[in-house]
VOBA-1610 file (N, C-alpha, C; in pm, whole numbers, padded with zeros to 5 digits, always signed):
BEGIN
Unk+00152+02010+00341Unk+00232+01955+00450Unk+00204+01807+00461Unk+00307+01725+00470Unk+00291+01582+00483Unk+00234+01547+00620Unk+00176+01427+00630Unk+00117+01384+00756Unk+00228+01358+00856Unk+00243+01446+00953Unk+00360+01441+01038Unk+00332+01407+01184Unk+00208+01407+01229Unk+00183+01395+01371Unk+00185+01249+01413Unk+00303+01193+01430Unk+00314+01052+01468Unk+00296+01031+01616Unk+00285+01138+01696Unk+00270+01123+01840Unk+00126+01099+01881Unk+00029+01125+01790Unk-00111+01108+01824Unk-00148+00961+01828Unk-00233+00922+01920Unk-00277+00785+01933Unk-00426+00782+01960Unk-00484+00664+01951Unk-00626+00651+01975Unk-00660+00688+02119Unk-00769+00763+02135Unk-00821+00784+02269Unk-00935+00688+02299Unk-01002+00639+02192Unk-01111+00544+02213Unk-01077+00405+02164Unk-00979+00394+02074Unk-00939+00264+02021Unk-00804+00279+01955Unk-00716+00184+01977Unk-00582+00190+01919Unk-00572+00088+01809Unk-00540+00136+01690Unk-00518+00047+01576Unk-00371+00012+01573Unk-00338-00113+01601Unk-00199-00155+01596Unk-00195-00285+01520Unk-00133-00286+01406Unk-00128-00407+01324Unk+00000-00412+01248Unk+00030-00529+01192Unk+00145-00542+01104Unk+00102-00614+00980Unk+00155-00579+00865Unk+00117-00649+00744Unk+00235-00658+00650Unk+00222-00750+00557Unk+00328-00775+00462Unk+00272-00755+00323Unk+00338-00674+00243Unk+00293-00642+00108Unk+00385-00710+00009Unk+00331-00766-00098Unk+00408-00851-00185Unk+00480-00782-00297Unk+00592-00840-00333Unk+00670-00801-00449Unk+00767-00914-00475Unk+00881-00887-00532Unk+00972-00992-00570Unk+01106-00974-00502Unk+01145-01068-00416Unk+01275-01062-00351Unk+01372-01148-00432Unk+01447-01088-00519Unk+01537-01160-00607Unk+01677-01164-00549Unk+01752-01274-00565Unk+01890-01275-00520Unk+01973-01178-00602Unk+02062-01108-00535Unk+02145-01009-00602Unk+02288-01062-00608Unk+02337-01090-00728Unk+02474-01137-00745Unk+02561-01025-00798Unk+02520-00964-00903Unk+02586-00845-00955Unk+02481-00736-00958Unk+02522-00614-00945Unk+02431-00503-00919Unk+02300-00512-00996Unk+02299-00480-01124Unk+02173-00480-01197Unk+02165-00593-01299Unk+02268-00677-01303Unk+02271-00780-01405Unk+02162-00883-01385Unk+02130-00917-01257Unk+02033-01023-01231Unk+01901-00970-01178Unk+01883-00837-01177Unk+01765-00779-01114Unk+01647-00764-01209Unk+01673-00764-01338Unk+01565-00738-01431Unk+01512-00597-01418Unk+01601-00503-01393Unk+01557-00366-01366Unk+01512-00292-01490Unk+01553-00335-01606Unk+01516-00264-01727Unk+01620-00161-01766Unk+01668-00082-01669Unk+01772+00016-01693Unk+01879+00000-01587Unk+02004+00012-01627Unk+02114-00007-01534Unk+02104+00095-01422Unk+02118+00047-01299Unk+02118+00135-01183Unk+01982+00175-01133Unk+01872+00129-01194Unk+01738+00161-01144Unk+01708+00068-01027Unk+01694+00120-00906Unk+01675+00034-00789Unk+01535-00028-00785Unk+01524-00136-00711Unk+01395-00200-00688Unk+01365-00203-00538Unk+01237-00204-00505Unk+01193-00218-00366Unk+01190-00366-00329Unk+01243-00399-00210Unk+01234-00535-00160Unk+01155-00545-00029Unk+01164-00445+00056Unk+01087-00447+00180Unk+01068-00306+00232Unk+00958-00287+00305Unk+00924-00159+00366Unk+00868-00187+00505Unk+00899-00101+00601Unk+00844-00114+00734Unk+00781+00019+00777Unk+00663+00008+00838Unk+00597+00125+00895Unk+00578+00099+01044Unk+00610+00200+01126Unk+00594+00188+01270Unk+00519+00311+01321Unk+00414+00286+01400Unk+00336+00395+01451Unk+00278+00481+01341Unk+00250+00417+01228Unk+00190+00483+01112Unk+00290+00563+01029Unk+00416+00566+01068Unk+00519+00638+00994Unk+00608+00540+00918Unk+00653+00579+00801Unk+00748+00498+00725Unk+00879+00490+00803Unk+00924+00368+00835Unk+01042+00349+00917Unk+01163+00302+00836Unk+01142+00206+00744Unk+01258+00145+00677Unk+01221+00102+00536Unk+01315+00117+00444Unk+01300+00069+00307Unk+01428-00005+00270Unk+01413-00127+00221Unk+01526-00205+00171Unk+01509-00230+00022Unk+01619-00237-00050Unk+01610-00262-00193Unk+01739-00314-00251Unk+01743-00323-00384Unk+01858-00377-00455Unk+01863-00313-00594Unk+01962-00353-00671Unk+01978-00310-00810Unk+02029-00167-00825Unk+02076-00107-00718Unk+02137+00026-00729Unk+02280+00013-00782Unk+02339+00125-00822Unk+02479+00124-00865Unk+02567+00087-00745Unk+02656-00011-00759Unk+02740-00052-00646Unk+02816+00067-00586Unk+02809+00078-00455Unk+02877+00182-00377Unk+02824+00322-00407Unk+02715+00333-00483Unk+02661+00464-00517Unk+02559+00511-00416Unk+02532+00641-00415Unk+02426+00697-00333Unk+02290+00651-00385Unk+02194+00633-00294Unk+02057+00600-00329Unk+01967+00700-00257Unk+01870+00754-00329Unk+01779+00853-00271Unk+01637+00802-00278Unk+01562+00822-00168Unk+01422+00785-00160Unk+01338+00913-00164Unk+01242+00918-00256Unk+01156+01034-00272Unk+01011+00994-00249Unk+00932+01087-00195Unk+00793+01056-00160Unk+00700+01168-00205Unk+00575+01129-00227Unk+00468+01220-00270Unk+00340+01169-00207Unk+00253+01259-00160Unk+00128+01216-00099Unk+00011+01303-00144Unk-00106+01238-00144Unk-00229+01308-00178Unk-00344+01237-00109Unk-00446+01312-00069Unk-00563+01249-00009Unk-00647+01181-00116Unk-00717+01075-00075Unk-00803+00998-00164Unk-00947+01001-00115Unk-01040+00991-00210Unk-01180+00970-00182Unk-01216+00828-00224Unk-01304+00766-00147Unk-01355+00636-00190Unk-01456+00658-00302Unk-01434+00592-00414Unk-01521+00607-00530Unk-01550+00471-00591Unk-01669+00456-00649Unk-01701+00332-00718Unk-01602+00307-00831Unk-01570+00181-00852Unk-01475+00144-00957Unk-01548+00138-01090Unk-01500+00215-01185Unk-01565+00226-01315Unk-01466+00196-01427Unk-01503+00102-01521Unk-01621+00016-01518Unk-01601-00098-01416Unk-01709-00171-01381Unk-01843-00167-01438Unk-01940-00076-01363Unk-01904-00027-01244Unk-01997+00050-01163Unk-01979+00198-01192Unk-02045+00249-01295Unk-02027+00386-01340Unk-02152+00469-01306Unk-02144+00600-01305Unk-02024+00680-01331Unk-01941+00697-01204Unk-01821+00745-01218Unk-01735+00773-01105Unk-01648+00893-01137Unk-01596+00956-01034Unk-01505+01067-01051Unk-01367+01025-01004Unk-01272+01116-01011Unk-01137+01086-00970Unk-01130+01056-00821Unk-01047+00958-00785Unk-01025+00928-00644Unk-00942+01035-00575Unk-00865+01111-00651Unk-00768+01200-00589Unk-00835+01326-00539Unk-00796+01365-00418Unk-00848+01486-00357Unk-00734+01585-00338Unk-00738+01663-00229Unk-00643+01772-00214Unk-00501+01721-00185Unk-00406+01803-00220Unk-00265+01768-00210Unk-00217+01770-00065Unk-00112+01696-00041Unk-00035+01703+00083Unk+00103+01757+00046Unk+00151+01855+00120Unk+00282+01915+00092Unk+00289+01969-00050Unk+00177+02031-00095Unk+00170+02093-00226Unk+00196+01995-00341Unk+00172+01868-00318Unk+00190+01765-00422Unk+00333+01766-00479Unk+00429+01791-00396Unk+00568+01792-00442Unk+00635+01658-00411Unk+00719+01614-00504Unk+00807+01501-00476Unk+00920+01551-00386Unk+00934+01486-00271Unk+01026+01534-00168Unk+01129+01426-00134Unk+01258+01455-00144Unk+01359+01359-00095Unk+01345+01344+00056Unk+01332+01220+00104Unk+01313+01199+00247Unk+01427+01120+00311Unk+01513+01056+00231Unk+01623+00979+00289Unk+01727+00948+00181Unk+01851+00938+00222Unk+01960+00894+00134Unk+02045+00791+00207Unk+02106+00703+00130Unk+02196+00603+00186Unk+02293+00562+00076Unk+02381+00467+00105Unk+02477+00422+00005Unk+02463+00272-00014Unk+02466+00227-00139Unk+02453+00086-00171Unk+02583+00011-00143Unk+02574-00119-00123Unk+02694-00200-00103Unk+02749-00246-00237Unk+02845-00337-00234Unk+02912-00380-00357Unk+02820-00454-00452Unk+02707-00508-00400Unk+02611-00580-00484Unk+02491-00494-00520Unk+02493-00366-00485Unk+02382-00278-00517Unk+02266-00284-00420Unk+02285-00350-00305Unk+02180-00356-00204Unk+02191-00237-00111Unk+02078-00197-00053Unk+02077-00077+00032Unk+01963-00084+00131Unk+01976-00006+00239Unk+01874+00003+00343Unk+01865+00146+00392Unk+01743+00201+00391Unk+01714+00327+00459Unk+01659+00291+00596Unk+01732+00323+00702Unk+01691+00287+00837Unk+01645+00410+00914Unk+01548+00388+01005Unk+01502+00494+01095Unk+01463+00622+01021Unk+01391+00605+00911Unk+01346+00722+00834Unk+01264+00815+00919Unk+01180+00759+01007Unk+01089+00840+01086Unk+01159+00924+01192Unk+01287+00897+01217Unk+01361+00979+01312Unk+01385+01120+01260Unk+01388+01134+01128Unk+01412+01266+01069Unk+01301+01315+00979Unk+01213+01223+00936Unk+01104+01262+00846Unk+00984+01173+00873Unk+00874+01230+00921Unk+00754+01154+00955Unk+00660+01150+00835Unk+00653+01036+00770Unk+00566+01017+00654Unk+00458+00918+00692Unk+00338+00966+00724Unk+00229+00880+00765Unk+00161+00819+00643Unk+00137+00688+00649Unk+00079+00617+00536Unk-00070+00594+00550Unk-00126+00617+00668Unk-00269+00596+00691Unk-00325+00719+00760Unk-00442+00765+00716Unk-00502+00885+00774Unk-00544+00861+00918Unk-00550+00969+00994Unk-00577+00958+01136Unk-00725+00938+01169Unk-00815+00988+01084Unk-00957+00984+01116Unk-01034+00906+01009Unk-01103+00800+01047Unk-01182+00725+00949Unk-01316+00792+00920Unk-01379+00748+00812Unk-01518+00781+00779Unk-01543+00930+00761Unk-01451+01002+00705Unk-01474+01143+00680Unk-01576+01161+00567Unk-01647+01275+00563Unk-01747+01297+00457Unk-01685+01282+00318Unk-01754+01209+00233Unk-01704+01187+00098Unk-01586+01093+00092Unk-01556+01027+00204Unk-01446+00932+00203Unk-01310+00997+00204Unk-01297+01121+00251Unk-01168+01189+00247Unk-01076+01143+00359Unk-01073+01015+00382Unk-00983+00959+00481Unk-00871+00879+00416Unk-00874+00867+00285Unk-00775+00785+00216Unk-00645+00861+00196Unk-00536+00787+00192Unk-00405+00846+00168Unk-00336+00769+00057Unk-00290+00842-00044Unk-00208+00786-00151Unk-00063+00828-00126Unk+00028+00731-00125Unk+00170+00758-00109Unk+00245+00699-00227Unk+00317+00783-00298Unk+00406+00737-00404Unk+00550+00739-00354Unk+00625+00636-00386Unk+00766+00627-00348Unk+00850+00602-00473Unk+00963+00670-00483Unk+01054+00649-00596Unk+01197+00635-00546Unk+01274+00554-00617Unk+01414+00532-00585Unk+01501+00574-00703Unk+01610+00644-00677Unk+01710+00675-00778Unk+01848+00648-00718Unk+01941+00607-00803Unk+02076+00580-00755Unk+02178+00655-00841Unk+02290+00688-00780Unk+02395+00764-00848Unk+02515+00674-00876Unk+02563+00679-00999Unk+02683+00604-01036Unk+02804+00676-00976Unk+02879+00611-00887Unk+02991+00681-00822Unk+03104+00717-00918Unk+03108+00654-01035Unk+03214+00684-01132Unk+03181+00806-01215Unk+03056+00815-01260Unk+03017+00926-01348Unk+02940+01036-01275Unk+02895+01007-01152Unk+02811+01099-01074Unk+02674+01120-01137Unk+02638+01042-01237Unk+02508+01054-01301Unk+02403+00974-01223Unk+02282+01031-01212Unk+02174+00963-01143Unk+02094+00878-01240Unk+02039+00769-01190Unk+01953+00684-01271Unk+01826+00759-01308Unk+01759+00710-01411Unk+01634+00770-01454Unk+01527+00756-01345Unk+01454+00865-01317Unk+01343+00858-01222Unk+01224+00795-01292Unk+01169+00690-01233Unk+01064+00610-01293Unk+00932+00636-01222Unk+00825+00653-01298Unk+00693+00669-01239Unk+00652+00542-01166Unk+00587+00559-01054Unk+00528+00444-00985Unk+00407+00396-01065Unk+00357+00274-01039Unk+00235+00230-01108Unk+00121+00330-01085Unk+00022+00328-01174Unk-00086+00426-01170Unk-00209+00367-01102Unk-00252+00431-00995Unk-00375+00393-00926Unk-00493+00458-00997Unk-00568+00380-01072Unk-00678+00433-01152Unk-00810+00439-01075Unk-00827+00350-00978Unk-00953+00346-00904Unk-00927+00286-00766Unk-01009+00328-00668Unk-00990+00282-00530Unk-01120+00299-00454Unk-01159+00194-00382Unk-01286+00198-00310Unk-01281+00102-00192Unk-01336+00145-00080Unk-01353+00061+00039Unk-01497+00073+00082Unk-01564-00041+00102Unk-01705-00039+00139Unk-01732-00136+00253Unk-01823-00094+00342Unk-01873-00177+00451Unk-02007-00119+00492Unk-02113-00200+00511Unk-02244-00145+00548Unk-02244-00081+00685Unk-02142-00105+00768Unk-02130-00032+00892Unk-02188-00100+01014Unk-02210-00231+01007Unk-02263-00301+01123Unk-02194-00437+01136Unk-02197-00489+01258Unk-02134-00619+01282Unk-02203-00728+01202Unk-02123-00814+01141Unk-02175-00919+01056Unk-02181-00880+00910Unk-02163-00751+00880Unk-02161-00706+00741Unk-02025-00728+00678Unk-02024-00745+00548Unk-01900-00771+00477Unk-01835-00641+00430Unk-01706-00631+00450Unk-01628-00518+00398Unk-01543-00569+00281Unk-01522-00482+00181Unk-01442-00522+00066Unk-01370-00400+00010Unk-01260-00426-00059Unk-01182-00320-00123Unk-01180-00347-00273Unk-01209-00242-00353Unk-01202-00251-00498Unk-01095-00155-00547Unk-01032-00190-00657Unk-00925-00104-00708Unk-00890-00142-00851Unk-00821-00052-00919Unk-00763-00081-01050Unk-00626-00014-01058Unk-00527-00090-01102Unk-00389-00042-01112Unk-00334-00082-01248Unk-00259+00007-01309Unk-00190-00026-01434Unk-00041+00005-01418Unk+00040-00061-01500Unk+00183-00035-01502Unk+00262-00096-01390Unk+00209-00198-01322Unk+00278-00258-01208Unk+00347-00387-01248Unk+00451-00422-01174Unk+00512-00553-01184Unk+00462-00645-01073Unk+00423-00586-00960Unk+00363-00659-00849Unk+00248-00574-00795Unk+00144-00643-00746Unk+00029-00572-00690Unk-00037-00658-00583Unk-00088-00593-00479Unk-00158-00662-00372Unk-00275-00578-00324Unk-00379-00645-00277Unk-00495-00577-00219Unk-00540-00656-00097Unk-00583-00583+00006Unk-00629-00651+00128Unk-00733-00566+00198Unk-00818-00635+00278Unk-00912-00568+00367Unk-00907-00643+00499Unk-00916-00570+00609Unk-00900-00633+00740Unk-00979-00557+00845Unk-01033-00634+00944Unk-01086-00571+01064Unk-01008-00618+01185Unk-00891-00674+01162Unk-00810-00721+01274Unk-00686-00792+01225Unk-00622-00872+01310Unk-00498-00939+01272Unk-00524-01061+01185Unk-00420-01113+01126Unk-00427-01240+01054Unk-00412-01350+01157Unk-00522-01417+01189Unk-00522-01518+01294Unk-00473-01655+01248Unk-00436-01667+01120Unk-00390-01795+01071Unk-00503-01879+01015Unk-00476-02006+00995Unk-00569-02095+00927Unk-00653-02180+01023Unk-00644-02159+01152Unk-00720-02242+01245Unk-00869-02213+01231Unk-00950-02315+01205Unk-01092-02291+01182Unk-01165-02238+01305Unk-01109-02257+01424Unk-01175-02211+01545Unk-01169-02060+01562Unk-01084-01994+01484Unk-01065-01850+01497Unk-01125-01782+01375Unk-01205-01680+01400Unk-01270-01609+01290Unk-01167-01539+01201Unk-01192-01543+01071Unk-01103-01477+00976Unk-01121-01326+00984Unk-01011-01255+01000Unk-01016-01109+01008Unk-00955-01041+00887Unk-00890-01116+00801Unk-00817-01057+00689Unk-00847-01136+00562Unk-00866-01063+00453Unk-00871-01128+00322Unk-00781-01049+00228Unk-00710-01120+00143Unk-00616-01055+00054Unk-00607-01134-00076Unk-00547-01070-00175Unk-00523-01138-00301Unk-00409-01068-00372Unk-00345-01141-00461Unk-00238-01082-00539Unk-00220-01158-00670Unk-00215-01089-00782Unk-00188-01151-00912Unk-00041-01139-00950Unk+00047-01160-00854Unk+00190-01138-00881Unk+00240-01214-01003Unk+00204-01342-01010Unk+00261-01422-01118Unk+00207-01378-01254Unk+00081-01336-01257Unk+00027-01285-01384Unk+00101-01159-01425Unk+00128-01070-01332Unk+00193-00944-01366Unk+00337-00964-01411Unk+00403-01064-01357Unk+00542-01086-01396Unk+00555-01118-01544Unk+00452-01176-01602Unk+00456-01207-01745Unk+00379-01107-01828Unk+00317-01008-01762Unk+00241-00904-01833Unk+00276-00768-01775Unk+00405-00735-01774Unk+00449-00610-01714Unk+00376-00492-01778Unk+00321-00406-01695Unk+00250-00290-01744Unk+00103-00314-01770Unk+00054-00435-01743Unk-00086-00465-01765Unk-00176-00397-01664Unk-00307-00414-01682Unk-00406-00354-01593Unk-00476-00462-01513Unk-00480-00444-01382Unk-00546-00538-01291Unk-00659-00464-01219Unk-00777-00525-01215Unk-00890-00462-01146Unk-00957-00563-01055Unk-00980-00521-00931Unk-01059-00598-00836Unk-01200-00538-00831Unk-01301-00622-00850Unk-01439-00577-00837Unk-01509-00664-00733Unk-01621-00613-00681Unk-01693-00683-00576Unk-01732-00824-00617Unk-01773-00840-00744Unk-01821-00970-00790Unk-01717-01043-00874Unk-01602-00981-00900Unk-01501-01047-00981Unk-01539-01055-01127Unk-01624-00963-01172Unk-01675-00965-01309Unk-01663-00826-01370Unk-01612-00818-01489Unk-01614-00697-01571Unk-01557-00737-01706Unk-01646-00755-01804Unk-01603-00803-01935Unk-01619-00691-02038Unk-01582-00716-02165Unk-01592-00610-02267Unk-01730-00548-02278Unk-01836-00626-02253Unk-01970-00569-02261Unk-01997-00467-02150Unk-01919-00474-02043Unk-01932-00380-01932Unk-01827-00269-01938Unk-01743-00271-02040Unk-01644-00168-02055Unk-01503-00206-02017Unk-01480-00329-01975Unk-01347-00374-01938Unk-01284-00450-02054Unk-01172-00404-02109Unk-01107-00475-02219Unk-01070-00617-02181Unk-01067-00703-02280Unk-01035-00843-02254Unk-00894-00861-02202Unk-00806-00763-02226Unk-00667-00775-02180Unk-00652-00744-02031Unk-00755-00685-01968Unk-00746-00658-01825Unk-00756-00788-01746Unk-00689-00792-01633Unk-00698-00906-01542Unk-00798-00870-01433Unk-00913-00938-01430Unk-01021-00906-01337Unk-01024-01009-01225Unk-01026-00961-01101Unk-01027-01048-00985Unk-01140-01008-00891Unk-01182-01103-00807Unk-01282-01072-00707Unk-01215-01000-00590Unk-01283-00898-00540Unk-01226-00818-00432Unk-01206-00901-00306Unk-01099-00874-00232Unk-01089-00929-00098Unk-01208-00884-00014Unk-01264-00976+00065Unk-01384-00948+00142Unk-01371-01010+00281Unk-01412-00938+00384Unk-01404-00991+00519Unk-01533-00960+00594Unk-01578-01059+00672Unk-01694-01040+00757Unk-01652-00967+00883Unk-01705-00849+00905Unk-01662-00766+01018Unk-01741-00807+01141Unk-01671-00856+01242Unk-01738-00907+01361Unk-01653-00882+01484Unk-01719-00876+01599Unk-01644-00867+01724Unk-01559-00992+01738Unk-01434-00978+01777Unk-01343-01092+01778Unk-01366-01183+01898Unk-01315-01306+01891Unk-01323-01395+02007Unk-01226-01349+02115Unk-01237-01410+02230Unk-01143-01388+02341Unk-01147-01246+02392Unk-01255-01174+02365Unk-01272-01043+02424Unk-01185-00934+02367Unk-01134-00950+02247Unk-01045-00848+02189Unk-01129-00738+02125Unk-01200-00663+02206Unk-01296-00567+02155Unk-01234-00454+02076Unk-01102-00429+02093Unk-01039-00321+02020Unk-01034-00343+01871Unk-01057-00466+01828Unk-01053-00497+01686Unk-01173-00438+01611Unk-01287-00442+01673Unk-01411-00395+01613Unk-01439-00254+01663Unk-01488-00162+01586Unk-01556-00180+01459Unk-01492-00102+01344Unk-01364-00112+01322Unk-01300-00039+01212Unk-01246-00136+01109Unk-01249-00097+00983Unk-01191-00180+00878Unk-01086-00099+00803Unk-00985-00168+00755Unk-00876-00107+00679Unk-00867-00172+00542Unk-00867-00090+00439Unk-00841-00137+00303Unk-00706-00083+00259Unk-00628-00167+00192Unk-00493-00126+00153Unk-00456-00191+00021Unk-00396-00111-00067Unk-00351-00158-00197Unk-00207-00112-00215Unk-00122-00202-00264Unk+00014-00163-00297Unk+00049-00218-00434Unk+00135-00147-00503Unk+00182-00191-00634Unk+00322-00135-00655Unk+00405-00213-00723Unk+00543-00169-00742Unk+00594-00210-00879Unk+00700-00143-00918Unk+00776-00173-01038Unk+00917-00124-01011Unk+01017-00161-01091Unk+01151-00110-01067Unk+01152+00043-01061Unk+01197+00096-00950Unk+01210+00240-00933Unk+01092+00309-00869Unk+00973+00246-00863Unk+00856+00315-00811Unk+00760+00222-00740Unk+00687+00277-00643Unk+00591+00200-00564Unk+00480+00293-00517Unk+00357+00239-00506Unk+00247+00314-00449Unk+00186+00235-00335Unk+00133+00308-00236Unk+00058+00249-00126Unk-00066+00335-00107Unk-00184+00274-00120Unk-00310+00346-00100Unk-00385+00282+00016Unk-00434+00364+00109Unk-00501+00312+00228Unk-00630+00388+00254Unk-00722+00323+00324Unk-00844+00389+00369Unk-00897+00315+00490Unk-00948+00389+00587Unk-01010+00331+00706Unk-01156+00371+00707Unk-01242+00275+00741Unk-01386+00299+00741Unk-01443+00260+00876Unk-01522+00349+00935Unk-01584+00322+01064Unk-01731+00287+01049Unk-01795+00250+01160Unk-01936+00208+01155Unk-02028+00327+01144Unk-02153+00298+01114Unk-02254+00401+01105Unk-02281+00461+01243Unk-02309+00589+01244Unk-02359+00660+01363Unk-02258+00665+01477Unk-02132+00641+01451Unk-02029+00658+01552Unk-01942+00775+01512Unk-01936+00882+01591Unk-01858+00999+01551Unk-01710+00970+01549Unk-01639+01048+01466Unk-01495+01028+01450Unk-01412+01109+01548Unk-01479+01188+01633Unk-01405+01274+01725Unk-01314+01189+01813Unk-01188+01229+01821Unk-01087+01166+01907Unk-01045+01028+01861Unk-01089+00985+01745Unk-01045+00856+01692Unk-00922+00878+01606Unk-00811+00820+01647Unk-00687+00834+01572Unk-00622+00699+01557Unk-00517+00694+01477Unk-00468+00566+01429Unk-00320+00551+01456Unk-00277+00433+01499Unk-00137+00397+01504Unk-00121+00256+01451Unk-00059+00239+01338Unk-00053+00110+01270Unk+00091+00071+01242Unk+00126-00054+01272Unk+00258-00107+01240Unk+00248-00199+01119Unk+00338-00183+01024Unk+00333-00259+00899Unk+00472-00308+00863Unk+00482-00436+00830Unk+00604-00490+00771Unk+00574-00525+00626Unk+00665-00490+00538Unk+00645-00511+00395Unk+00758-00598+00342Unk+00728-00726+00321Unk+00825-00817+00260Unk+00775-00844+00120Unk+00846-00796+00020Unk+00789-00786-00113Unk+00788-00917-00191Unk+00735-01022-00126Unk+00709-01145-00200Unk+00599-01227-00134Unk+00548-01182-00019Unk+00464-01270+00061Unk+00319-01226+00074Unk+00284-01106+00037Unk+00148-01059+00056Unk+00129-00999+00193Unk+00003-00967+00229Unk-00028-00902+00354Unk-00040-01004+00467Unk+00010-00969+00584Unk-00009-01052+00702Unk-00020-00961+00823Unk-00137-00960+00887Unk-00161-00873+01003Unk-00123-00948+01129Unk-00043-00882+01211Unk+00009-00950+01330Unk-00068-00916+01457Unk-00101-00791+01479Unk-00155-00748+01608Unk-00296-00696+01592Unk-00353-00655+01702Unk-00490-00606+01702Unk-00500-00472+01630Unk-00616-00445+01577Unk-00650-00310+01538Unk-00665-00230+01667
//
């Protein structure tokens, strides 16, 4: 069963934030001619919105003009695991299935004359939660993996476009020592993506003013991936993993986003003490979103639930708007 309880909210702390996940917003002149889709009629993701932790809206392009477009989803729980290599050994991040690990159609719409489309108010008929309700579960079983796929139908032939696999999440990890002043970081490895982003946060994106403590760190190798479609990108704590450690020279290795977890200024105590790690990756026809929430040491998870707002503009990276 998919995560459906969107009515639950925090009883001890309310996580409310917005973020932007990166990809490529290309101008659409003719349906798939200028999209670089690879195959005619294969749609691309341009933006996603989550409200109250549920998927609300998906916008895209490159569908068959005036054709039907279908959005399909798949979910599975994740465990936080060390990223290997270089920190070995490790086991699979994937845990038990949600909704029997089935790909499920969750929304349909029709593209316009340029192949653009919007799925609006998805959560009104199908509640797809992207973030788990309880942080810090034993073994890290608080992570959620969500796969999204788009297919479009040619209105002339009634044939559907090829269903494309989303990028592959090979590794995923969120770590924080569990006390104020400690650093939290997210590690991950993804292959087969055209765009990828990683972020860790204990609150909103307060901007660049030096007087305000940084609550968010993020990174994205978008430009590298655009010229190395299908390559492998890995974030590690130290930004190091070379062939001697088991990482091929063709991999793109980056330092993990890292944030100092601290009580916020101006008395915004709701921000502390939870951290959120999030990774997204996309390619024409497919997208993944992996999330995990981590709480402090010695604080029970009873009655702690999550409500998170997310905006996804697929060219700008993550941007947190509101308090956790």
